[in-house]
C-alpha positions as CSV (number, residue, x, y, z in Angstrom):
1,M,116.6,41.7,52.0
2,K,114.7,44.8,50.8
3,F,111.3,43.5,51.1
4,K,108.9,42.3,54.3
5,K,106.5,40.2,52.1
6,V,107.0,39.5,48.1
7,A,104.8,37.5,46.5
8,V,105.0,34.8,43.9
9,G,103.2,32.5,42.1
10,G,102.4,29.9,39.2
11,T,101.3,26.6,38.0
12,F,104.6,25.0,39.1
13,D,103.9,21.3,36.5
14,H,106.7,19.8,35.7
15,L,109.0,22.1,38.4
16,H,112.1,23.6,36.0
17,D,114.9,25.6,36.4
18,G,112.5,29.0,35.1
19,H,110.3,27.9,38.1
20,L,113.6,28.1,40.3
21,A,114.5,31.4,39.6
22,L,111.1,32.7,40.2
23,L,111.8,31.1,43.8
24,R,115.4,31.8,44.5
25,R,114.1,35.7,43.5
26,A,111.6,35.8,45.5
27,F,114.1,34.2,48.5
28,E,116.2,36.4,47.3
29,V,114.6,40.0,47.9
30,G,111.4,39.1,51.2
31,E,111.9,37.6,54.0
32,R,108.7,36.5,53.9
33,V,107.3,34.5,50.8
34,Y,103.6,34.1,50.0
35,L,103.8,31.4,47.4
36,G,100.6,30.9,45.5
37,V,100.1,27.4,43.4
38,C,97.0,27.3,41.0
39,S,94.0,24.9,41.7
40,D,93.8,21.8,39.5
41,E,90.3,23.7,38.6
42,M,91.9,26.5,37.9
43,V,94.4,25.2,35.2
44,K,91.9,23.4,33.7
45,S,90.9,26.1,31.6
46,K,95.0,26.0,30.4
47,G,93.1,23.3,28.0
48,C,96.5,20.3,28.8
49,R,97.4,17.3,31.1
50,V,98.4,19.3,34.2
51,Q,99.7,16.7,36.7
52,P,97.3,17.0,39.5
53,L,97.7,19.6,42.5
54,G,98.8,17.1,45.2
55,Q,101.5,16.3,42.7
56,R,103.0,20.0,41.7
57,L,102.1,21.0,45.3
58,G,104.5,17.7,46.8
59,R,107.6,18.4,44.7
60,L,107.2,22.3,45.0
61,L,107.5,21.9,49.0
62,E,110.0,19.6,49.3
63,T,112.0,21.8,47.1
64,V,111.3,24.8,48.8
65,F,112.0,23.9,52.2
66,T,115.3,22.1,50.9
67,E,116.4,24.4,49.7
68,F,114.6,27.6,51.3
69,G,113.8,26.5,54.6
70,E,110.0,26.1,55.6
71,E,109.3,29.6,58.2
72,R,110.2,32.4,55.2
73,V,107.4,30.5,53.1
74,E,103.0,30.8,53.3
75,V,101.7,28.3,50.5
76,V,98.3,28.9,49.2
77,V,96.7,27.2,47.1
78,I,95.1,30.5,44.2
79,R,91.6,29.7,42.9
80,D,91.5,32.4,40.5
81,P,94.4,34.6,38.1
82,Y,95.0,37.0,41.4
83,G,94.8,35.3,44.8
84,P,95.7,37.2,47.6
85,A,98.1,39.5,45.5
86,I,94.7,41.7,44.9
87,S,93.8,42.2,48.4
88,D,96.7,41.2,51.0
89,P,97.9,45.0,52.0
90,Q,101.3,43.5,54.0
91,L,102.3,42.4,50.6
92,E,105.1,44.7,48.6
93,A,106.7,42.7,46.0
94,I,105.6,40.1,43.0
95,V,108.2,38.0,41.5
96,V,107.0,38.0,37.8
97,S,108.4,35.8,34.4
98,P,108.1,38.2,31.1
99,E,104.8,35.9,30.5
100,T,103.4,36.9,33.4
101,R,104.1,40.2,33.8
102,A,101.1,41.5,32.2
103,R,99.0,39.9,35.1
104,A,101.1,42.0,37.4
105,E,100.2,44.9,35.9
106,E,96.8,43.8,36.5
107,I,96.7,43.3,39.6
108,N,98.2,46.5,40.5
109,R,95.5,48.3,38.3
110,I,93.2,46.1,40.5
111,R,95.2,47.1,44.3
112,R,94.7,51.0,42.9
113,E,91.2,50.6,42.5
114,K,90.9,48.9,46.0
115,G,93.1,51.5,47.3
116,L,95.9,49.6,48.3
117,K,99.6,50.1,47.1
118,E,101.0,48.9,44.2
119,L,103.4,46.1,44.5
120,E,107.0,46.8,42.9
121,I,107.0,43.9,40.0
122,L,110.5,42.3,39.6
123,E,110.7,40.7,36.3
124,V,112.9,37.8,36.2
125,P,114.0,36.8,33.2
126,F,113.3,33.8,31.1
127,V,116.1,30.6,31.6
128,L,116.6,29.4,28.5
129,A,117.1,25.9,27.3
130,E,120.3,24.1,25.5
131,D,118.5,25.6,21.7
132,G,118.3,29.1,23.6
133,K,114.0,28.9,23.6
134,P,112.9,29.2,26.9
135,I,112.2,26.4,28.8
136,S,108.8,25.3,29.7
137,S,106.6,22.7,31.4
138,T,104.7,23.0,27.9
139,R,107.9,22.2,26.5
140,I,108.9,19.6,29.0
141,R,105.7,17.3,28.3
142,R,106.0,17.5,25.1
143,G,108.9,15.5,25.4
144,E,111.3,18.9,23.6
145,I,113.3,18.7,26.7
146,D,114.1,17.8,30.4
147,P,113.5,20.6,33.5
148,H,116.9,21.6,33.6
149,G,116.4,22.7,29.6
150,R,118.6,19.7,28.0
151,L,117.2,18.7,24.6
152,I,115.5,15.3,24.8
153,K,117.3,13.5,21.4
154,G,113.3,12.6,19.1
155,G,112.1,15.3,21.7
């Protein structure tokens, strides 16, 4: 393992293979993983029907504990786009998707302003569905694909 403490965060709505790729990378490179999950209040701004926090968190924890174990993860509900990533001096890296890379760069700008060491940004490529487009919770909600990127007939 390369880093003592790594951050990864998201909404984790309709947990899918793209989310799993982020999680796998975080656990692959980090001794401890700081897992931020967006609060219900925070996701209301997305303007779509996101699963309630309890449902998202339950599925996420079940998956994380089964795949990676509970002893290496610290879960926190985040109420803003940055969570503890802008203030935790022990964090060394952050795992992101191409969609969230700009946020990680913003986090590093804030960390610099606070006199904290920048995080190494580890970008995980999008996981593509059968149609070659990225798997996303939005596409799953619309009924286009399943969590593994398989096309749903009539979706």
